[in-house]
C-alpha positions in Angstrom: 151.9 70.4 69.7 150.0 73.4 71.2 146.3 72.9 71.6 144.1 75.2 69.5 142.2 77.8 71.6 138.8 76.6 70.4 139.7 73.0 71.4 141.0 74.3 74.8 137.8 76.2 75.3 135.7 73.0 74.6 137.9 71.1 77.0 137.6 73.7 79.8 133.9 74.0 79.4 133.5 70.2 79.8 135.6 70.0 83.0 134.0 69.9 86.5 135.9 72.3 88.9 137.6 70.8 92.0 136.0 71.5 95.4 136.8 75.1 96.5 138.1 76.0 93.0 136.6 78.9 91.1 134.6 77.4 88.1 135.9 80.3 86.0 139.6 80.6 86.7 140.9 78.5 83.8 138.2 79.8 81.5 138.9 83.4 82.4 142.6 82.9 81.8 141.9 81.5 78.4 139.6 84.3 77.4 142.1 86.9 78.6 144.8 85.1 76.6 142.7 85.2 73.5 141.8 88.8 73.8 145.3 89.9 74.6 146.3 88.8 71.0 144.0 91.3 69.4 145.4 94.3 67.6 143.6 97.6 67.7 141.6 96.7 70.9 139.7 100.0 70.6 138.1 98.7 67.4 137.6 95.2 68.7 135.9 96.7 71.8 133.3 98.6 69.6 132.4 95.5 67.7 132.1 93.4 70.9 130.0 96.1 72.5 127.4 95.8 69.7 127.5 92.0 69.8 126.7 91.9 73.6 123.9 94.6 73.2 120.5 93.2 72.3 118.7 95.0 69.5 115.8 96.8 71.3 112.2 96.0 70.3 110.5 99.3 69.7 106.8 99.7 69.4 105.7 100.1 65.8 109.0 98.8 64.3 109.0 95.6 62.4 112.4 94.3 61.4 114.0 91.1 60.3 117.3 92.8 59.7 120.5 90.9 60.5 121.9 93.5 63.0 125.0 91.4 63.6 126.0 90.9 60.0 129.3 92.4 59.1 127.7 94.9 56.7 125.3 96.3 59.3 128.0 96.3 62.1 130.3 98.2 59.8 127.5 100.6 59.0 126.7 101.2 62.7 130.3 101.9 63.4 131.0 103.8 60.1 133.8 101.4 59.3 135.1 100.7 55.8 134.5 97.3 54.2 136.7 94.6 55.6 137.6 96.3 58.9 135.1 94.2 60.9 136.6 90.9 59.6 140.2 92.2 60.2 139.4 93.3 63.7 137.9 89.9 64.6 140.5 87.8 62.8 142.1 86.6 66.1 138.7 85.8 67.8 137.4 82.9 65.7 137.8 80.6 68.7 135.1 82.6 70.6 133.2 84.1 67.7 131.5 82.6 64.7 132.6 84.9 61.8 131.2 83.6 58.5 133.7 83.1 55.8 131.2 84.3 53.1 129.9 87.7 54.2 126.6 87.4 52.4 123.4 89.2 53.5 121.6 87.4 56.2 124.7 85.9 57.8 125.4 87.1 61.3 128.5 87.2 63.5 127.7 85.5 66.8 129.3 84.7 70.1 130.0 80.9 70.3 129.2 80.4 74.0 127.2 82.4 76.6 130.2 82.1 79.0 132.2 84.6 76.8 129.4 87.1 77.0 129.2 86.7 80.8 133.0 87.1 81.0 133.0 90.3 78.9 130.2 91.9 80.9 131.5 91.0 84.4 134.4 93.4 85.2 135.7 91.4 88.1 136.5 88.6 85.7 137.5 90.4 82.5 139.3 93.4 84.0 140.8 95.6 81.3 138.8 93.6 78.7 135.4 94.4 80.2 132.8 95.4 77.6 129.9 97.5 78.6 126.5 97.1 77.0 125.0 100.1 75.2 121.9 101.6 76.9 118.8 101.7 74.7 119.3 105.4 74.2 122.9 105.0 73.1 122.1 102.1 70.8 119.2 104.0 69.2 121.6 107.0 68.6 123.9 104.7 66.6 121.1 103.2 64.6 119.6 106.6 63.8 122.9 107.9 62.6 123.3 104.8 60.5 119.8 105.2 58.9 120.2 108.9 58.3 123.6 108.3 56.7 121.9 105.9 54.3 119.2 108.5 53.4 121.8 111.3 53.0 123.6 109.1 50.4 120.8 110.0 47.9 121.5 113.8 48.2 124.4 113.9 45.8 122.2 112.3 43.1 119.2 114.7 43.6 118.5 116.3 40.2 117.9 119.9 41.4 121.3 119.8 43.1 123.1 118.7 39.9 124.4 120.9 37.0 122.1 119.3 34.4 118.6 118.2 35.4 117.6 115.8 32.7 120.6 113.5 32.8 120.6 113.7 36.6 116.9 112.7 36.7 117.6 109.5 34.8 120.4 108.7 37.2 118.1 109.5 40.1 115.4 107.1 38.8 118.0 104.3 38.4 119.4 104.8 41.9 116.0 105.0 43.7 114.3 102.0 42.0 114.0 99.4 44.8 116.1 96.3 44.2 114.1 93.2 43.6 116.2 90.8 45.6 115.8 90.4 49.4 119.2 92.0 50.3 120.5 94.9 52.4 120.5 97.0 49.1 116.8 96.6 48.9 115.8 96.5 52.5 118.0 99.2 54.0 116.6 102.3 52.1 113.0 101.2 52.9 113.8 100.5 56.5 115.7 103.8 56.9 112.9 105.9 55.5 110.2 104.2 57.5 111.9 103.8 60.9 114.7 106.3 61.4 112.3 108.6 63.4 111.3 105.8 65.8 114.9 105.2 66.8 115.6 108.9 67.0 112.9 109.7 69.5 114.4 107.1 71.9 117.6 109.1 72.1 118.0 111.0 75.3 121.0 113.2 74.6 122.1 113.2 70.9 125.7 112.5 70.1 127.7 114.9 68.0 127.3 112.6 65.1 123.6 112.5 65.4 123.4 116.3 65.7 125.4 116.6 62.5 123.1 114.2 60.7 119.9 115.9 62.0 121.1 119.3 60.9 122.0 117.9 57.5 118.6 116.2 57.1 117.0 117.2 53.7 113.2 116.6 53.8 112.9 117.5 50.1 115.2 114.7 49.0 113.8 112.2 51.5 110.2 113.2 50.7 110.9 112.6 47.0 111.9 109.0 47.8 108.5 108.2 49.4 106.5 107.1 46.3 109.6 105.3 44.9 109.9 103.2 48.0 106.1 102.8 48.4 105.6 104.8 51.6 102.6 106.8 52.5 103.5 110.6 52.8 101.1 111.1 55.7 102.7 108.4 57.8 106.2 109.7 57.2 105.3 113.3 57.8 103.5 112.4 61.0 106.7 110.7 62.3 108.8 113.7 61.2 106.6 116.0 63.2 107.1 113.7 66.2 110.9 114.0 65.8 110.4 117.8 65.4 108.7 118.0 68.8 111.3 115.7 70.3 114.1 118.0 69.0 112.5 121.1 70.4 112.4 119.5 73.8 116.2 118.9 73.9 118.4 121.1 76.1 120.8 121.4 73.1 118.5 121.4 70.1 119.5 120.9 66.5 118.5 124.4 65.4 119.0 123.9 61.6 116.9 120.7 61.6 114.1 122.5 63.4 114.2 125.5 61.1 114.3 123.4 57.9 111.5 121.0 59.0 109.2 123.8 60.2 109.6 125.5 56.7 108.9 122.2 55.1 105.6 121.7 56.9 104.4 125.2 55.8 104.6 124.2 52.2 106.9 123.5 49.2 106.8 122.8 45.4 106.4 119.4 43.7 107.5 118.9 40.2 105.9 116.1 38.1 107.5 114.8 34.9 105.6 114.7 31.6 105.0 110.9 31.9 102.9 111.3 35.1 99.2 111.3 34.6 97.3 114.4 35.8 95.1 112.4 38.1 98.1 110.6 39.7 99.8 114.0 40.3 96.7 115.5 41.8 96.0 112.5 44.1 99.5 112.4 45.4 99.5 116.2 45.9 96.3 115.8 48.1 97.9 113.0 50.1 101.0 115.2 50.7 98.9 118.2 51.8 96.9 116.1 54.2 100.2 115.1 55.9 101.4 118.7 56.5 99.0 119.5 59.3 99.4 118.3 62.9 97.1 115.4 63.7 96.8 112.9 66.6 97.2 109.9 64.3 98.8 109.5 60.8 95.8 107.3 59.9 93.6 110.5 60.0 95.9 112.1 57.5 95.8 109.1 55.2 92.0 109.0 55.4 91.8 112.7 54.5 94.1 112.1 51.5 92.0 109.1 50.4 88.8 111.1 50.8 90.1 114.0 48.7 91.6 111.7 46.1 88.3 109.7 45.9 86.3 112.9 45.2 88.7 113.9 42.5 88.4 110.5 40.9 84.6 111.0 40.8 85.2 114.4 39.2 87.5 112.8 36.6 84.9 110.1 35.9 82.0 112.5 35.6 84.0 114.8 33.3 85.8 111.9 31.5 89.3 113.0 32.4 91.2 109.7 32.1 92.5 106.7 34.2 94.8 106.1 37.1 98.4 104.9 37.3 101.1 105.0 39.9 102.7 108.4 40.5 106.3 108.3 39.3 109.3 110.1 40.7 108.1 113.5 41.9 110.8 116.1 42.8 110.3 118.4 45.8 111.7 121.9 46.2 111.7 124.4 49.1 109.1 127.1 49.1 111.8 129.7 49.1 113.1 128.6 45.7 113.1 131.9 43.7 111.6 130.5 40.5 110.9 126.8 40.6 109.9 126.8 36.9 113.6 127.5 36.1 114.7 124.4 37.9 112.6 121.9 36.0 112.5 121.0 32.3 109.9 122.9 30.4 107.5 120.0 30.0 107.2 119.4 33.7 104.2 120.4 35.9 104.9 122.4 39.0 102.5 122.3 42.0 102.7 124.3 45.2 101.5 122.5 48.3 100.6 124.3 51.5 99.7 123.6 55.1 96.7 125.9 54.8 95.3 123.6 52.1 95.6 120.6 54.4 93.8 122.6 57.2 91.0 123.3 54.7 90.8 119.6 53.8 90.6 118.7 57.5 87.6 121.1 58.1 85.7 119.6 55.2 86.6 116.0 56.1 85.6 116.6 59.8 82.2 118.1 58.8 81.5 115.2 56.4 82.4 112.7 59.1 80.7 114.5 62.1 77.3 114.9 60.3 77.3 111.6 58.5 76.9 113.6 55.4 79.5 112.0 53.2 77.4 111.8 50.1 76.0 115.3 50.4 79.4 116.9 50.7 80.9 114.8 47.9 77.9 115.6 45.6 78.2 119.3 46.3 81.9 119.2 45.3 81.5 117.0 42.3 78.4 118.6 40.8 79.0 122.1 42.1 75.9 122.3 44.3 75.5 123.6 47.9 73.1 121.2 49.8 75.6 120.8 52.6 75.5 124.5 53.3 71.7 124.5 53.5 71.8 121.6 55.9 74.4 123.4 58.1 76.9 120.7 57.5 79.6 123.0 56.0 80.4 126.7 56.1 79.7 128.3 52.7 83.2 129.8 52.6 84.9 126.4 53.3 82.8 124.7 50.6 83.6 127.3 48.0 87.3 127.3 48.9 87.4 123.5 48.8 85.7 123.4 45.4 88.3 125.8 44.0 91.1 124.0 45.6 90.2 120.6 44.3 89.8 121.8 40.7 92.7 124.3 40.6 95.5 121.7 40.3 94.0 120.4 37.0 95.1 123.7 35.4 98.4 124.1 37.3 100.9 126.0 35.2 103.6 124.1 33.4 107.2 125.3 34.0 107.7 126.5 30.5 106.2 126.9 27.1 107.8 124.8 24.4 108.7 121.4 25.7 110.8 120.6 22.7 113.5 123.0 24.0 114.0 120.8 27.1 116.7 118.3 26.2 119.8 117.6 28.2 121.2 121.1 29.1 118.6 122.4 31.5 120.5 124.1 34.3 119.4 123.4 37.8 119.1 126.4 40.1 117.4 125.1 43.3 118.4 126.4 46.7 118.8 123.5 49.1 
């Protein structure tokens, strides 16, 4: 009876080589025999290449993802379900391939000697497997994460024929899963870290160029509150990618064009069940992220400062409480008439980079002169002590007062909300 390859492997690994004999000859022969039985070596090679490449530790990236699970390996290689298992079906003697492909279960190489064999060309010959460089690996990860984010585009309400029904589907699709699975973790990880991996790529692959040029900041930006991400942080990272892209010898021109337009400003639509205070606060947080800053924490602090002032105004003028902002929808600034895209009972807000720059001047003056209370009181109670104390320019103070109060009377997209049922046609330009 022929010995099973796994049993033969254990036997060979336990043997002491004879004097003058290569310690690897029998082992290498066995490994070559096992690999020679593989069908579709080109696929097997791609999987093994990922298995022998360590996942890089990038500064700022926190992950407990199972990068060698069949689901993530398939995602990185853009394979259909089941192809990973089929490709590795003849390698169970050298690989641990879990029978139950549940989340958190990784495929792993059984013995370090197999990794050494694959990487050392003098031993493996035509079966040699080359590790990915960090840049190559980050290219694969970026494409994988952007592919996940782009999967939301087809459900985006402004791009569907009827807005109201599509909006309900959008809410259902973008609600984070409560279980600790890839379904829950992958969208959050993608939106938070795709930019970190992207900036480590030295020469983007054709796949990455396609994904970058197809990146839709309006769809992804609309996901931020749903997935509990701070706009300022994401926008800061997007701007980092924008500068990286501009420095490439072969730049993704459409990506650059779209993102530059995004940072100049856009529209936000808020549904009727969003409290005014929530909408205003999130609007300020978004605008604070549209300007170029050294640190995203500065943008977050600016948004908090402006939001806190508005809360004081609401308290002084008895305007109501605070809840979590729910499912805003973003549209490009060049949309001909955004009010025609949304149902008639939605509120439409225009955000602009120039407003973020105004917020920064007021925030910097308040911080530099240690005059936080004076500035805030001037804005809340419509006084001008900070101008008299040379803390703020009169023009900036007046403009900021107008800016912080204007959104409370932002126009609604239509007149009679009763007309908005299920047949509102979407006319957004992507």
